[in-house]
C-alpha positions, 0 to 999 in steps of 0.5 A: 476504479481508481489506481494505487501507487504502493511504496515499499522497501525490500526487507521491511517488515511492515512492508511485509506485513503489508503484502501478506495482508493484501494476499489475504484480502485477496483471497477474502475479496477477489475483486481486489485483484483487479485494481491496478497497483504501481509497486515502487521500491524506494531505493530503486526508484528514488526519482519517483519516491521523491515526488511523493510526501511520505516518510515511512513504507508501506505507503499507499497513494491514490493519485498524489493523495496519501491514503496510508502510511505505515507507523512504528508499532502497528500490528499485522491487524491494523496494517491489514485494515488500513490496506482494506480501507484503501483497496475499498476506496480504489475499488469504488472510486 
């Protein structure tokens, strides 16, 4: 199993959708809850977030490899499916 680094911003609507999706996904597949995830609020930890290459939140990395970065206009379903994909990769990694 691989660890995920999850960048987010307080007040970000896409981040809120990502968090909601993660909670739903854990109910659908409880194994997701065993994955180690470092949640990093970008503004609270600029020294960490500046070491990663991304432009939007939420943004999920496995190691230093960006696995998902939200884009303007993405639907909840798109966000959820992308997070599911990253969780599967981390779980099976």
